[in-house]
N, CA, C and O atoms as a GROMACS GRO file, in nm:
protein
  580
    1LEU      N    1  16.826  16.851  18.266
    1LEU     CA    2  16.905  16.737  18.211
    1LEU      C    3  16.972  16.786  18.085
    1LEU      O    4  17.059  16.717  18.033
    2ASP      N    5  16.934  16.905  18.032
    2ASP     CA    6  16.999  16.966  17.918
    2ASP      C    7  17.158  16.978  17.947
    2ASP      O    8  17.244  16.938  17.869
    3GLN      N    9  17.179  17.031  18.058
    3GLN     CA   10  17.335  17.057  18.095
    3GLN      C   11  17.425  16.930  18.107
    3GLN      O   12  17.542  16.917  18.073
    4LEU      N   13  17.337  16.838  18.167
    4LEU     CA   14  17.411  16.696  18.167
    4LEU      C   15  17.436  16.642  18.039
    4LEU      O   16  17.543  16.590  18.010
    5ASN      N   17  17.335  16.653  17.957
    5ASN     CA   18  17.346  16.607  17.802
    5ASN      C   19  17.457  16.670  17.731
    5ASN      O   20  17.527  16.606  17.653
    6TRP      N   21  17.475  16.797  17.758
    6TRP     CA   22  17.592  16.876  17.698
    6TRP      C   23  17.715  16.825  17.733
    6TRP      O   24  17.799  16.793  17.649
    7VAL      N   25  17.734  16.812  17.869
    7VAL     CA   26  17.854  16.765  17.941
    7VAL      C   27  17.892  16.624  17.865
    7VAL      O   28  18.004  16.606  17.818
    8VAL      N   29  17.794  16.534  17.859
    8VAL     CA   30  17.825  16.401  17.797
    8VAL      C   31  17.866  16.448  17.637
    8VAL      O   32  17.976  16.414  17.595
    9GLN      N   33  17.798  16.506  17.573
    9GLN     CA   34  17.828  16.532  17.432
    9GLN      C   35  17.970  16.605  17.403
    9GLN      O   36  18.031  16.593  17.296
   10GLU      N   37  18.014  16.682  17.515
   10GLU     CA   38  18.135  16.755  17.509
   10GLU      C   39  18.251  16.643  17.548
   10GLU      O   40  18.362  16.649  17.496
   11ALA      N   41  18.221  16.553  17.630
   11ALA     CA   42  18.324  16.446  17.674
   11ALA      C   43  18.335  16.364  17.532
   11ALA      O   44  18.446  16.334  17.490
   12LEU      N   45  18.232  16.333  17.468
   12LEU     CA   46  18.241  16.245  17.351
   12LEU      C   47  18.308  16.326  17.225
   12LEU      O   48  18.365  16.266  17.134
   13ARG      N   49  18.297  16.446  17.228
   13ARG     CA   50  18.347  16.533  17.127
   13ARG      C   51  18.514  16.520  17.154
   13ARG      O   52  18.590  16.495  17.060
   14LEU      N   53  18.555  16.537  17.268
   14LEU     CA   54  18.703  16.525  17.296
   14LEU      C   55  18.764  16.392  17.286
   14LEU      O   56  18.884  16.378  17.265
   15SER      N   57  18.680  16.290  17.300
   15SER     CA   58  18.730  16.153  17.307
   15SER      C   59  18.624  16.050  17.253
   15SER      O   60  18.563  15.969  17.322
   16SER      N   61  18.612  16.068  17.111
   16SER     CA   62  18.511  15.999  17.048
   16SER      C   63  18.514  15.830  17.066
   16SER      O   64  18.619  15.767  17.075
   17PRO      N   65  18.406  15.782  17.068
   17PRO     CA   66  18.398  15.637  17.091
   17PRO      C   67  18.419  15.572  16.957
   17PRO      O   68  18.454  15.454  16.963
   18ILE      N   69  18.406  15.619  16.851
   18ILE     CA   70  18.446  15.592  16.716
   18ILE      C   71  18.526  15.682  16.644
   18ILE      O   72  18.516  15.802  16.670
   19TYR      N   73  18.612  15.641  16.550
   19TYR     CA   74  18.691  15.739  16.498
   19TYR      C   75  18.680  15.758  16.350
   19TYR      O   76  18.760  15.822  16.282
   20GLY      N   77  18.552  15.687  16.298
   20GLY     CA   78  18.512  15.726  16.168
   20GLY      C   79  18.450  15.601  16.114
   20GLY      O   80  18.462  15.491  16.168
   21LYS      N   81  18.385  15.625  16.007
   21LYS     CA   82  18.318  15.514  15.940
   21LYS      C   83  18.328  15.546  15.789
   21LYS      O   84  18.306  15.663  15.757
   22ALA      N   85  18.358  15.455  15.690
   22ALA     CA   86  18.373  15.487  15.572
   22ALA      C   87  18.234  15.508  15.505
   22ALA      O   88  18.137  15.443  15.544
   23MET      N   89  18.227  15.588  15.418
   23MET     CA   90  18.100  15.632  15.353
   23MET      C   91  18.123  15.644  15.193
   23MET      O   92  18.239  15.642  15.150
   24LYS      N   93  18.024  15.656  15.113
   24LYS     CA   94  18.048  15.679  14.970
   24LYS      C   95  17.970  15.809  14.953
   24LYS      O   96  17.862  15.830  15.008
   25ALA      N   97  18.042  15.910  14.860
   25ALA     CA   98  17.989  16.037  14.828
   25ALA      C   99  17.857  15.999  14.745
   25ALA      O  100  17.852  15.915  14.655
   26ALA      N  101  17.752  16.076  14.794
   26ALA     CA  102  17.631  16.067  14.711
   26ALA      C  103  17.618  16.141  14.580
   26ALA      O  104  17.542  16.109  14.489
   27SER      N  105  17.706  16.250  14.582
   27SER     CA  106  17.695  16.320  14.465
   27SER      C  107  17.847  16.380  14.435
   27SER      O  108  17.934  16.365  14.521
   28ASP      N  109  17.874  16.441  14.324
   28ASP     CA  110  18.013  16.517  14.302
   28ASP      C  111  18.019  16.630  14.409
   28ASP      O  112  17.921  16.701  14.432
   29ILE      N  113  18.133  16.643  14.471
   29ILE     CA  114  18.160  16.759  14.568
   29ILE      C  115  18.281  16.829  14.534
   29ILE      O  116  18.383  16.766  14.507
   30THR      N  117  18.278  16.952  14.534
   30THR     CA  118  18.394  17.049  14.532
   30THR      C  119  18.400  17.114  14.664
   30THR      O  120  18.309  17.190  14.696
   31LEU      N  121  18.505  17.089  14.747
   31LEU     CA  122  18.537  17.145  14.877
   31LEU      C  123  18.585  17.287  14.847
   31LEU      O  124  18.625  17.327  14.738
   32SER      N  125  18.575  17.360  14.964
   32SER     CA  126  18.619  17.517  14.963
   32SER      C  127  18.747  17.539  14.896
   32SER      O  128  18.762  17.631  14.816
   33ASP      N  129  18.846  17.451  14.928
   33ASP     CA  130  18.978  17.463  14.878
   33ASP      C  131  19.003  17.410  14.735
   33ASP      O  132  19.117  17.401  14.690
   34GLY      N  133  18.888  17.374  14.662
   34GLY     CA  134  18.897  17.332  14.538
   34GLY      C  135  18.900  17.185  14.511
   34GLY      O  136  18.879  17.138  14.399
   35PHE      N  137  18.931  17.110  14.623
   35PHE     CA  138  18.943  16.963  14.612
   35PHE      C  139  18.811  16.908  14.574
   35PHE      O  140  18.707  16.937  14.633
   36LYS      N  141  18.819  16.822  14.470
   36LYS     CA  142  18.713  16.752  14.421
   36LYS      C  143  18.692  16.605  14.463
   36LYS      O  144  18.789  16.530  14.474
   37ILE      N  145  18.560  16.562  14.488
   37ILE     CA  146  18.530  16.438  14.536
   37ILE      C  147  18.442  16.381  14.439
   37ILE      O  148  18.337  16.443  14.422
   38SER      N  149  18.458  16.285  14.376
   38SER     CA  150  18.361  16.227  14.279
   38SER      C  151  18.250  16.135  14.331
   38SER      O  152  18.283  16.048  14.412
   39LYS      N  153  18.128  16.143  14.294
   39LYS     CA  154  18.035  16.048  14.331
   39LYS      C  155  18.076  15.909  14.332
   39LYS      O  156  18.147  15.864  14.242
   40GLY      N  157  18.028  15.826  14.444
   40GLY     CA  158  18.072  15.705  14.457
   40GLY      C  159  18.208  15.683  14.531
   40GLY      O  160  18.243  15.568  14.560
   41THR      N  161  18.287  15.792  14.562
   41THR     CA  162  18.414  15.781  14.619
   41THR      C  163  18.402  15.743  14.756
   41THR      O  164  18.315  15.796  14.825
   42THR      N  165  18.479  15.657  14.803
   42THR     CA  166  18.490  15.626  14.954
   42THR      C  167  18.536  15.734  15.036
   42THR      O  168  18.653  15.765  15.012
   43VAL      N  169  18.479  15.802  15.126
   43VAL     CA  170  18.534  15.900  15.205
   43VAL      C  171  18.538  15.850  15.359
   43VAL      O  172  18.451  15.774  15.400
   44TYR      N  173  18.626  15.888  15.431
   44TYR     CA  174  18.642  15.835  15.563
   44TYR      C  175  18.650  15.969  15.668
   44TYR      O  176  18.759  16.019  15.694
   45PRO      N  177  18.546  16.013  15.717
   45PRO     CA  178  18.566  16.129  15.803
   45PRO      C  179  18.617  16.068  15.940
   45PRO      O  180  18.575  15.965  15.993
   46ASN      N  181  18.718  16.153  15.984
   46ASN     CA  182  18.783  16.101  16.119
   46ASN      C  183  18.723  16.193  16.226
   46ASN      O  184  18.745  16.314  16.234
   47ASN      N  185  18.641  16.120  16.307
   47ASN     CA  186  18.582  16.197  16.416
   47ASN      C  187  18.669  16.253  16.525
   47ASN      O  188  18.633  16.353  16.587
   48GLY      N  189  18.790  16.187  16.554
   48GLY     CA  190  18.889  16.254  16.626
   48GLY      C  191  18.938  16.375  16.592
   48GLY      O  192  18.964  16.464  16.672
   49VAL      N  193  18.954  16.379  16.456
   49VAL     CA  194  19.013  16.501  16.396
   49VAL      C  195  18.900  16.619  16.391
   49VAL      O  196  18.932  16.736  16.408
   50LEU      N  197  18.778  16.581  16.370
   50LEU     CA  198  18.652  16.673  16.363
   50LEU      C  199  18.632  16.730  16.507
   50LEU      O  200  18.586  16.842  16.526
   51GLY      N  201  18.667  16.650  16.601
   51GLY     CA  202  18.632  16.685  16.747
   51GLY      C  203  18.726  16.794  16.795
   51GLY      O  204  18.693  16.866  16.890
   52VAL      N  205  18.833  16.807  16.738
   52VAL     CA  206  18.937  16.901  16.776
   52VAL      C  207  18.977  16.996  16.674
   52VAL      O  208  19.082  17.057  16.692
   53SER      N  209  18.906  17.020  16.568
   53SER     CA  210  18.937  17.095  16.476
   53SER      C  211  18.897  17.247  16.497
   53SER      O  212  18.782  17.276  16.529
   54GLU      N  213  18.998  17.346  16.478
   54GLU     CA  214  18.995  17.483  16.495
   54GLU      C  215  18.889  17.552  16.387
   54GLU      O  216  18.843  17.665  16.406
   55ASN      N  217  18.860  17.477  16.282
   55ASN     CA  218  18.762  17.510  16.182
   55ASN      C  219  18.635  17.506  16.224
   55ASN      O  220  18.553  17.587  16.181
   56ILE      N  221  18.606  17.420  16.304
   56ILE     CA  222  18.476  17.381  16.362
   56ILE      C  223  18.436  17.439  16.505
   56ILE      O  224  18.329  17.498  16.522
   57TRP      N  225  18.536  17.419  16.615
   57TRP     CA  226  18.509  17.442  16.728
   57TRP      C  227  18.604  17.568  16.779
   57TRP      O  228  18.724  17.568  16.751
   58ALA      N  229  18.556  17.651  16.840
   58ALA     CA  230  18.633  17.754  16.917
   58ALA      C  231  18.701  17.716  17.040
   58ALA      O  232  18.633  17.668  17.131
   59ASN      N  233  18.830  17.732  17.054
   59ASN     CA  234  18.911  17.683  17.163
   59ASN      C  235  18.881  17.519  17.178
   59ASN      O  236  18.825  17.475  17.278
   60PRO      N  237  18.921  17.438  17.073
   60PRO     CA  238  18.879  17.299  17.063
   60PRO      C  239  18.932  17.215  17.177
   60PRO      O  240  18.870  17.116  17.214
   61GLY      N  241  19.055  17.255  17.240
   61GLY     CA  242  19.107  17.162  17.334
   61GLY      C  243  19.067  17.193  17.474
   61GLY      O  244  19.127  17.143  17.569
   62GLU      N  245  18.945  17.293  17.493
   62GLU     CA  246  18.888  17.306  17.609
   62GLU      C  247  18.773  17.247  17.632
   62GLU      O  248  18.696  17.232  17.538
   63PHE      N  249  18.737  17.200  17.770
   63PHE     CA  250  18.616  17.139  17.790
   63PHE      C  251  18.500  17.248  17.799
   63PHE      O  252  18.495  17.319  17.899
   64ILE      N  253  18.415  17.262  17.704
   64ILE     CA  254  18.304  17.387  17.715
   64ILE      C  255  18.181  17.306  17.679
   64ILE      O  256  18.159  17.284  17.560
   65PRO      N  257  18.101  17.259  17.771
   65PRO     CA  258  17.964  17.187  17.742
   65PRO      C  259  17.868  17.284  17.675
   65PRO      O  260  17.776  17.238  17.607
   66ASP      N  261  17.884  17.415  17.691
   66ASP     CA  262  17.789  17.500  17.620
   66ASP      C  263  17.812  17.508  17.451
   66ASP      O  264  17.756  17.590  17.377
   67ARG      N  265  17.894  17.417  17.415
   67ARG     CA  266  17.896  17.429  17.275
   67ARG      C  267  17.782  17.358  17.210
   67ARG      O  268  17.769  17.355  17.088
   68PHE      N  269  17.692  17.294  17.304
   68PHE     CA  270  17.590  17.222  17.248
   68PHE      C  271  17.452  17.279  17.284
   68PHE      O  272  17.345  17.225  17.255
   69ASN      N  273  17.467  17.402  17.354
   69ASN     CA  274  17.353  17.493  17.393
   69ASN      C  275  17.332  17.589  17.270
   69ASN      O  276  17.421  17.666  17.234
   70GLU      N  277  17.221  17.581  17.213
   70GLU     CA  278  17.184  17.649  17.086
   70GLU      C  279  17.188  17.817  17.110
   70GLU      O  280  17.189  17.901  17.020
   71GLU      N  281  17.192  17.842  17.259
   71GLU     CA  282  17.172  17.998  17.283
   71GLU      C  283  17.338  18.032  17.326
   71GLU      O  284  17.362  18.148  17.358
   72SER      N  285  17.423  17.957  17.327
   72SER     CA  286  17.565  17.983  17.345
   72SER      C  287  17.642  18.043  17.234
   72SER      O  288  17.617  18.014  17.117
   73LYS      N  289  17.736  18.125  17.268
   73LYS     CA  290  17.832  18.188  17.161
   73LYS      C  291  17.918  18.075  17.109
   73LYS      O  292  17.997  18.099  17.018
   74TYR      N  293  17.910  17.955  17.161
   74TYR     CA  294  18.012  17.848  17.127
   74TYR      C  295  17.942  17.749  17.036
   74TYR      O  296  18.002  17.654  16.986
   75TYR      N  297  17.804  17.776  17.015
   75TYR     CA  298  17.714  17.675  16.946
   75TYR      C  299  17.762  17.682  16.792
   75TYR      O  300  17.761  17.578  16.727
   76LYS      N  301  17.799  17.790  16.738
   76LYS     CA  302  17.844  17.821  16.607
   76LYS      C  303  17.978  17.805  16.579
   76LYS      O  304  18.059  17.797  16.672
   77LEU      N  305  18.018  17.799  16.445
   77LEU     CA  306  18.156  17.791  16.399
   77LEU      C  307  18.224  17.912  16.445
   77LEU      O  308  18.159  18.015  16.458
   78PRO      N  309  18.362  17.908  16.473
   78PRO     CA  310  18.443  17.997  16.519
   78PRO      C  311  18.417  18.148  16.441
   78PRO      O  312  18.423  18.253  16.505
   79ASP      N  313  18.390  18.144  16.310
   79ASP     CA  314  18.360  18.266  16.236
   79ASP      C  315  18.212  18.308  16.254
   79ASP      O  316  18.164  18.397  16.184
   80GLY      N  317  18.142  18.246  16.346
   80GLY     CA  318  18.000  18.295  16.348
   80GLY      C  319  17.878  18.232  16.263
   80GLY      O  320  17.758  18.258  16.278
   81SER      N  321  17.932  18.148  16.178
   81SER     CA  322  17.831  18.085  16.083
   81SER      C  323  17.784  17.958  16.150
   81SER      O  324  17.838  17.903  16.245
   82LYS      N  325  17.673  17.918  16.085
   82LYS     CA  326  17.598  17.799  16.154
   82LYS      C  327  17.691  17.663  16.126
   82LYS      O  328  17.743  17.643  16.016
   83ARG      N  329  17.706  17.579  16.231
   83ARG     CA  330  17.781  17.461  16.250
   83ARG      C  331  17.698  17.337  16.198
   83ARG      O  332  17.595  17.305  16.257
   84GLU      N  333  17.736  17.280  16.105
   84GLU     CA  334  17.646  17.150  16.047
   84GLU      C  335  17.635  17.052  16.159
   84GLU      O  336  17.722  17.046  16.246
   85SER      N  337  17.537  16.980  16.159
   85SER     CA  338  17.505  16.850  16.257
   85SER      C  339  17.598  16.754  16.257
   85SER      O  340  17.632  16.688  16.356
   86VAL      N  341  17.652  16.741  16.117
   86VAL     CA  342  17.748  16.624  16.113
   86VAL      C  343  17.896  16.663  16.172
   86VAL      O  344  17.986  16.580  16.163
   87ALA      N  345  17.916  16.790  16.231
   87ALA     CA  346  18.046  16.815  16.292
   87ALA      C  347  18.057  16.726  16.408
   87ALA      O  348  18.172  16.696  16.441
   88TRP      N  349  17.965  16.679  16.472
   88TRP     CA  350  17.960  16.587  16.592
   88TRP      C  351  17.918  16.464  16.548
   88TRP      O  352  17.799  16.447  16.521
   89LEU      N  353  18.004  16.370  16.535
   89LEU     CA  354  17.956  16.234  16.501
   89LEU      C  355  17.984  16.125  16.585
   89LEU      O  356  18.025  16.016  16.546
   90ALA      N  357  17.959  16.159  16.715
   90ALA     CA  358  17.988  16.031  16.821
   90ALA      C  359  17.913  15.906  16.785
   90ALA      O  360  17.962  15.794  16.798
   91PHE      N  361  17.787  15.931  16.735
   91PHE     CA  362  17.712  15.810  16.692
   91PHE      C  363  17.666  15.788  16.558
   91PHE      O  364  17.575  15.712  16.526
   92GLY      N  365  17.747  15.868  16.471
   92GLY     CA  366  17.715  15.888  16.318
   92GLY      C  367  17.610  15.975  16.295
   92GLY      O  368  17.575  16.056  16.381
   93ALA      N  369  17.551  15.965  16.171
   93ALA     CA  370  17.446  16.070  16.134
   93ALA      C  371  17.355  16.013  16.026
   93ALA      O  372  17.383  15.907  15.969
   94GLY      N  373  17.250  16.083  16.002
   94GLY     CA  374  17.160  16.051  15.886
   94GLY      C  375  17.094  15.901  15.898
   94GLY      O  376  17.090  15.855  16.012
   95GLN      N  377  17.052  15.836  15.810
   95GLN     CA  378  16.978  15.723  15.820
   95GLN      C  379  17.058  15.607  15.882
   95GLN      O  380  17.002  15.507  15.925
   96ARG      N  381  17.183  15.624  15.885
   96ARG     CA  382  17.261  15.506  15.940
   96ARG      C  383  17.324  15.546  16.075
   96ARG      O  384  17.429  15.496  16.115
   97LYS      N  385  17.254  15.642  16.144
   97LYS     CA  386  17.305  15.682  16.274
   97LYS      C  387  17.278  15.576  16.367
   97LYS      O  388  17.172  15.513  16.360
   98CYS      N  389  17.363  15.551  16.453
   98CYS     CA  390  17.348  15.441  16.575
   98CYS      C  391  17.204  15.441  16.619
   98CYS      O  392  17.154  15.544  16.665
   99MET      N  393  17.130  15.321  16.606
   99MET     CA  394  16.987  15.336  16.667
   99MET      C  395  16.996  15.317  16.811
   99MET      O  396  16.889  15.322  16.872
  100GLY      N  397  17.103  15.297  16.879
  100GLY     CA  398  17.110  15.289  17.018
  100GLY      C  399  17.171  15.418  17.079
  100GLY      O  400  17.211  15.422  17.195
  101SER      N  401  17.175  15.521  16.997
  101SER     CA  402  17.237  15.656  17.053
  101SER      C  403  17.156  15.699  17.165
  101SER      O  404  17.218  15.716  17.270
  102ASN      N  405  17.037  15.718  17.165
  102ASN     CA  406  16.939  15.774  17.271
  102ASN      C  407  16.959  15.688  17.393
  102ASN      O  408  16.985  15.739  17.502
  103PHE      N  409  16.948  15.550  17.376
  103PHE     CA  410  16.976  15.462  17.507
  103PHE      C  411  17.120  15.485  17.564
  103PHE      O  412  17.140  15.493  17.685
  104SER      N  413  17.220  15.495  17.470
  104SER     CA  414  17.354  15.508  17.529
  104SER      C  415  17.368  15.640  17.594
  104SER      O  416  17.433  15.645  17.698
  105MET      N  417  17.312  15.752  17.544
  105MET     CA  418  17.322  15.879  17.606
  105MET      C  419  17.249  15.883  17.751
  105MET      O  420  17.296  15.939  17.850
  106TYR      N  421  17.130  15.814  17.746
  106TYR     CA  422  17.059  15.795  17.879
  106TYR      C  423  17.133  15.718  17.982
  106TYR      O  424  17.139  15.747  18.101
  107PHE      N  425  17.192  15.610  17.919
  107PHE     CA  426  17.263  15.507  18.009
  107PHE      C  427  17.392  15.584  18.101
  107PHE      O  428  17.414  15.575  18.222
  108VAL      N  429  17.470  15.662  17.995
  108VAL     CA  430  17.579  15.735  18.039
  108VAL      C  431  17.555  15.837  18.150
  108VAL      O  432  17.622  15.848  18.252
  109GLN      N  433  17.445  15.911  18.112
  109GLN     CA  434  17.392  16.016  18.199
  109GLN      C  435  17.338  15.962  18.351
  109GLN      O  436  17.358  16.023  18.456
  110MET      N  437  17.281  15.863  18.344
  110MET     CA  438  17.227  15.795  18.450
  110MET      C  439  17.344  15.738  18.544
  110MET      O  440  17.338  15.746  18.667
  111GLY      N  441  17.445  15.684  18.479
  111GLY     CA  442  17.562  15.637  18.534
  111GLY      C  443  17.632  15.746  18.604
  111GLY      O  444  17.664  15.731  18.722
  112LEU      N  445  17.660  15.862  18.534
  112LEU     CA  446  17.720  15.975  18.577
  112LEU      C  447  17.642  16.026  18.697
  112LEU      O  448  17.708  16.048  18.799
  113ILE      N  449  17.508  16.048  18.699
  113ILE     CA  450  17.445  16.090  18.814
  113ILE      C  451  17.460  15.995  18.926
  113ILE      O  452  17.487  16.040  19.038
  114TYR      N  453  17.447  15.876  18.908
  114TYR     CA  454  17.474  15.787  19.029
  114TYR      C  455  17.613  15.803  19.097
  114TYR      O  456  17.628  15.811  19.219
  115PHE      N  457  17.720  15.806  18.998
  115PHE     CA  458  17.854  15.815  19.042
  115PHE      C  459  17.897  15.931  19.118
  115PHE      O  460  17.978  15.929  19.210
  116VAL      N  461  17.832  16.040  19.068
  116VAL     CA  462  17.853  16.186  19.142
  116VAL      C  463  17.778  16.181  19.276
  116VAL      O  464  17.825  16.233  19.377
  117HIS      N  465  17.658  16.116  19.273
  117HIS     CA  466  17.574  16.116  19.398
  117HIS      C  467  17.641  16.042  19.504
  117HIS      O  468  17.652  16.089  19.618
  118LEU      N  469  17.687  15.923  19.470
  118LEU     CA  470  17.742  15.818  19.569
  118LEU      C  471  17.873  15.840  19.610
  118LEU      O  472  17.911  15.800  19.719
  119PHE      N  473  17.960  15.913  19.520
  119PHE     CA  474  18.096  15.929  19.569
  119PHE      C  475  18.145  16.064  19.573
  119PHE      O  476  18.095  16.144  19.494
  120ASP      N  477  18.249  16.106  19.665
  120ASP     CA  478  18.300  16.219  19.652
  120ASP      C  479  18.437  16.208  19.574
  120ASP      O  480  18.517  16.121  19.608
  121ILE      N  481  18.464  16.286  19.481
  121ILE     CA  482  18.568  16.270  19.398
  121ILE      C  483  18.651  16.397  19.395
  121ILE      O  484  18.605  16.507  19.366
  122GLU      N  485  18.785  16.372  19.429
  122GLU     CA  486  18.867  16.482  19.450
  122GLU      C  487  19.022  16.465  19.390
  122GLU      O  488  19.097  16.381  19.438
  123LEU      N  489  19.058  16.545  19.290
  123LEU     CA  490  19.167  16.535  19.216
  123LEU      C  491  19.292  16.555  19.320
  123LEU      O  492  19.289  16.654  19.394
  124GLU      N  493  19.397  16.466  19.324
  124GLU     CA  494  19.502  16.493  19.407
  124GLU      C  495  19.617  16.588  19.349
  124GLU      O  496  19.703  16.638  19.421
  125LYS      N  497  19.609  16.604  19.229
  125LYS     CA  498  19.696  16.701  19.154
  125LYS      C  499  19.623  16.746  19.009
  125LYS      O  500  19.566  16.663  18.937
  126GLU      N  501  19.632  16.863  18.982
  126GLU     CA  502  19.577  16.922  18.871
  126GLU      C  503  19.637  16.858  18.748
  126GLU      O  504  19.759  16.852  18.732
  127PRO      N  505  19.546  16.809  18.656
  127PRO     CA  506  19.615  16.753  18.520
  127PRO      C  507  19.680  16.859  18.440
  127PRO      O  508  19.654  16.975  18.473
  128SER      N  509  19.764  16.839  18.336
  128SER     CA  510  19.818  16.927  18.249
  128SER      C  511  19.718  16.976  18.161
  128SER      O  512  19.616  16.909  18.145
  129LYS      N  513  19.736  17.098  18.094
  129LYS     CA  514  19.651  17.148  17.994
  129LYS      C  515  19.685  17.114  17.846
  129LYS      O  516  19.796  17.068  17.819
  130GLY      N  517  19.597  17.135  17.757
  130GLY     CA  518  19.644  17.108  17.630
  130GLY      C  519  19.566  17.014  17.553
  130GLY      O  520  19.468  16.966  17.608
  131PHE      N  521  19.595  16.978  17.427
  131PHE     CA  522  19.533  16.869  17.357
  131PHE      C  523  19.578  16.716  17.409
  131PHE      O  524  19.696  16.686  17.428
  132PHE      N  525  19.481  16.638  17.425
  132PHE     CA  526  19.499  16.510  17.465
  132PHE      C  527  19.566  16.499  17.598
  132PHE      O  528  19.646  16.408  17.622
  133TYR      N  529  19.534  16.594  17.685
  133TYR     CA  530  19.598  16.575  17.831
  133TYR      C  531  19.575  16.459  17.905
  133TYR      O  532  19.651  16.427  17.997
  134TRP      N  533  19.480  16.394  17.873
  134TRP     CA  534  19.444  16.274  17.935
  134TRP      C  535  19.525  16.158  17.894
  134TRP      O  536  19.530  16.062  17.970
  135LEU      N  537  19.596  16.156  17.771
  135LEU     CA  538  19.687  16.075  17.725
  135LEU      C  539  19.824  16.103  17.774
  135LEU      O  540  19.894  16.012  17.818
  136ASN      N  541  19.863  16.229  17.768
  136ASN     CA  542  19.992  16.279  17.802
  136ASN      C  543  20.040  16.271  17.952
  136ASN      O  544  20.153  16.235  17.986
  137ASP      N  545  19.928  16.315  18.048
  137ASP     CA  546  19.966  16.325  18.174
  137ASP      C  547  19.918  16.205  18.243
  137ASP      O  548  19.800  16.190  18.276
  138LYS      N  549  20.025  16.108  18.270
  138LYS     CA  550  20.004  15.989  18.336
  138LYS      C  551  20.015  16.000  18.479
  138LYS      O  552  19.996  15.896  18.542
  139ASP      N  553  20.042  16.107  18.545
  139ASP     CA  554  20.087  16.138  18.659
  139ASP      C  555  19.980  16.196  18.748
  139ASP      O  556  20.006  16.281  18.833
  140TYR      N  557  19.856  16.149  18.724
  140TYR     CA  558  19.733  16.224  18.798
  140TYR      C  559  19.661  16.099  18.863
  140TYR      O  560  19.660  15.984  18.819
  141SER      N  561  19.605  16.144  18.972
  141SER     CA  562  19.500  16.031  19.048
  141SER      C  563  19.395  16.107  19.103
  141SER      O  564  19.395  16.230  19.094
  142ALA      N  565  19.296  16.039  19.165
  142ALA     CA  566  19.191  16.101  19.246
  142ALA      C  567  19.156  16.012  19.354
  142ALA      O  568  19.169  15.889  19.352
  143LYS      N  569  19.110  16.084  19.451
  143LYS     CA  570  19.060  16.027  19.583
  143LYS      C  571  18.906  15.987  19.558
  143LYS      O  572  18.834  16.072  19.505
  144VAL      N  573  18.863  15.886  19.586
  144VAL     CA  574  18.711  15.843  19.580
  144VAL      C  575  18.678  15.799  19.716
  144VAL      O  576  18.729  15.701  19.771
  145LYS      N  577  18.592  15.876  19.770
  145LYS     CA  578  18.545  15.844  19.911
  145LYS      C  579  18.396  15.776  19.896
  145LYS      O  580  18.334  15.740  19.997
   0.00000   0.00000   0.00000
C-alpha cells in the first residue's frame, strides 16, 4: 500500500485540495534572501505554489510518486539536501494538521482501488504535457468499460 499512498500524495501535490491557511510567525525569521518576518506576522503559505516549486521538487510538473519514497532520489530537494515535511501541506502540518487526514487518505485509496478494479479505463487521446495540463487541455476523454 506504500506505492498507492505515494500516488495519492503526488496527486495532492499537483492539485492541492487547499491552497493555504493563514498562520502567525512564532518567532522572528530571516529568509535565505534576507527577507525578514517579524514574530506575530500573518503569513500565508500557498500550497499550490509549494507543490510546483522548482526549489522544492525536481521536475515539478511531472507525476513522480517516488517523491514520497524515502529511498528515492526524488525524496530530497533538487540540490540533494533534506526536504522539510512542511513542503507538502495537503492537510496542513503540526498541531493544527487536519485530524481527518488519515481517514481521508484511506478513503481515497480504497475508492481508487475499487475504481481500478471494477472499471477498464482507456484514454482516447494523450493529454498535453506541462504545468496544469489538466486545466489547459480540455479536449481529452476516457472510455470507461
